[in-house]
C-alpha positions in Angstrom: 7.1 19.2 15.4 4.2 16.8 16.5 1.7 18.5 14.2 4.2 18.3 11.3 4.6 14.5 12.0 0.8 14.0 12.1 0.5 15.8 8.8 3.2 13.7 7.3 1.7 10.5 8.5 -1.8 11.6 7.2 -0.4 12.4 3.7 1.5 9.1 3.6 -1.5 7.1 4.6 -3.6 8.9 2.1 -1.2 8.1 -0.7 -1.0 4.4 0.4 -4.8 4.2 0.5 -5.1 5.4 -3.0 -2.4 3.1 -4.3 -3.9 0.1 -2.5 -7.3 0.9 -4.1 -5.8 0.9 -7.6 -3.8 -2.3 -6.7 -7.0 -4.0 -5.6 -9.1 -2.9 -8.6 -6.4 -4.1 -11.0 -5.4 -7.4 -9.4 -8.7 -8.6 -8.0 -11.2 -6.6 -10.0 -9.8 -6.8 -13.5 -8.2 -10.2 -13.1 -11.1 -12.0 -11.3 -14.3 -10.0 -10.7 -14.7 -8.2 -14.0 -12.9 -10.7 -16.1 -16.0 -11.9 -17.9 -17.0 -8.4 -18.9 -13.4 -7.5 -19.9 -13.1 -10.6 -22.0 -15.5 -9.2 -24.5 -12.7 -6.7 -25.4 -9.6 -8.0 -27.1 -6.1 -6.6 -26.8 -3.4 -8.0 -29.1 -5.6 -10.9 -29.9 -6.2 -11.9 -26.3 -9.3 -11.2 -24.1 -8.7 -8.2 -21.9 -9.5 -10.0 -18.7 -7.0 -12.7 -19.4 -4.4 -10.0 -20.4 -4.9 -8.1 -17.1 -4.6 -11.3 -15.1 -1.4 -12.4 -16.9 0.5 -9.2 -18.0 -1.5 -6.0 -17.5 -1.5 -6.1 -13.8 2.3 -6.4 -13.7 2.6 -3.2 -15.9 0.2 -1.4 -13.6 2.1 -2.5 -10.5 5.4 -1.3 -11.9 3.8 2.1 -12.8 2.5 2.2 -9.2 6.0 1.8 -7.8 7.3 4.8 -9.8 4.2 6.8 -8.9 4.7 6.0 -5.2 8.4 7.0 -5.3 7.6 10.3 -7.0 4.7 11.2 -4.7 6.7 10.2 -1.6 9.5 12.4 -2.7 7.1 15.3 -3.0 5.6 14.6 0.4 9.1 14.4 1.9 10.0 17.7 0.5 6.8 19.3 1.6 7.3 18.2 5.2 11.1 18.8 5.0 12.2 15.3 5.8 13.9 14.6 2.4 17.4 13.5 1.9 19.9 15.6 0.0 
């Protein structure tokens, strides 16, 4: 049981790490660090850096929520801790 719990925790932390990296790159990277480079590209008439800072990051965050829920369901089933 202890080995199973350690594996579950490792899988969960791995998923969270990946999601946090994407979150950081989108929120801080695209919205602030790389905004000048992204602003050379236009999306819907707006510079891409501005779009990410205002709207794009929200779409990515919502997609991350659904991705997290799906992956955690898979991890729960893999380690047999899912709910019926």
